[in-house]
Structure formats: structure tokens, C-alpha cells
C-alpha positions, 0 to 999 in steps of 0.5 A: 369250553366257551362253546359250552357256556356260550349255548348256557350248558353247565358242565360236570366235572368230568364234561369240563375235564374231557373238555380241557383234554379236547383244548389241549389236544386241539394245537397237537400234531402226532407224526408217525414214521421215520426221523431224518437223524435215524440211519439205516445198517449202513450208518450212512443212509437215512432210514427215513430215505429207505423207508420212502423207496420201499414205500413208493419204490424205485425205477431203473434209468430205463423205466423198469422197476428196481424196488416195487412199490410196498405202501406200508405206510398206508395202513394208517389211512386204510384203517382210519376208522379203526385208529379213530375208534381207538382216539375216541376211546382213548380220549374218554378213558385216559385222563391227560392230553398227554396220555391220550396222543402217547396212546394214539401215537402208539397205536399208530405206530404198531399198525405200521410195524404189524403192516410191515411184518404181516401184509403180503408185498411183491416178493424180494428178487432172487438176487435180493434174496441170495446175493451177487453182482449187479450194477449200480447204474447211479454210482457217482461216476458212472454205473459201477459193480456193486455185490449184494450180500443177499438177505437172511429173510425172503419176506420183503421189508424184514431183513434186520427188522431195523424198518420196523423197529425203528418206526416211531412217533413224535409230538408236536406242540404248537399252533397249526 
């Protein structure tokens, strides 16, 4: 509000409230995605790792694609104007800074969940769908045979639903 006072503006009560919300929001960060303490279906692997592998893809030792990149997290960047519009509406219609950041976090989370569910991604490999034996070349003592049980969905990123359901946002307050 110092800027308004510096240039001689006398704000309305609504203007003062909006400036107060903006001041509160200036030190807030909203992180959307997966946290290190979230576990995947095997209860050992971090869900953040699974999200990373699926977002960026992975390679076999020979350089061929193991998991194709499916950049679902980029939806925030792809739809940044839509999220900015939503943020403006939240700022002008909600009364507290907490309600504004929760609305924005919830919207960003929904955008990622919708991308996982609705986007057209590189298809799953037949062994991913049908299951079977394959060699895991990244075993602790060298290549080891592993059995893939197959997935209940042919759609990439959708099997147990854990990746979509466990996307979350975290609000961090304090100096940037």
C-alpha cells in the first residue's frame, strides 16, 4: 500500500483490502506436483520419481527409449494464460489471501490431473499392457529378469490412478 500512498491515492476500503491481499501473496509460493514422501504402488519408490520418469522419459543403456516422455506437468506452462486469468478472478472475488492461493493451487492441480487423463500420450508398449518377462538391465548386480504383470488400462499414465489422484499442491510462505 506504500505505493498508493506515495503517489497520493486514497484507496477505497475494497482497494485497501485488495492491496492487503496482494501484499500477503507477494511472499507465497505454490508448488504443484509430487512430494518426496509420497510412495508409489510398490510402497518403496517415490511417486515423485515415477512422475519424473514418466514426464521426461527414460532410456535403455543402448540409448533406445524405455519409457517415452509424456510431459504432463508442462500443462501449467501450456495453459499459463488460462491459469493467469483464473488467478486474477480469484484475487478479485475471494476475500482472503489464503483462499486465493488455495483456489489457484487447486486449479493448477486439476489442470495436471486433466492432462494425465485427457491428453494423447505416446502409447504403452505391448509388454506394459499384456505383461510378461523382460530383462531389467539396471539391477543392482547387473541385468536381472523381471516379470511385468501388465496394466489394467491401455492408456498411458493411467493404471492404478495413483499418479493422477496424488498430484497435490503445497503452499509455502516466507521470503523468496
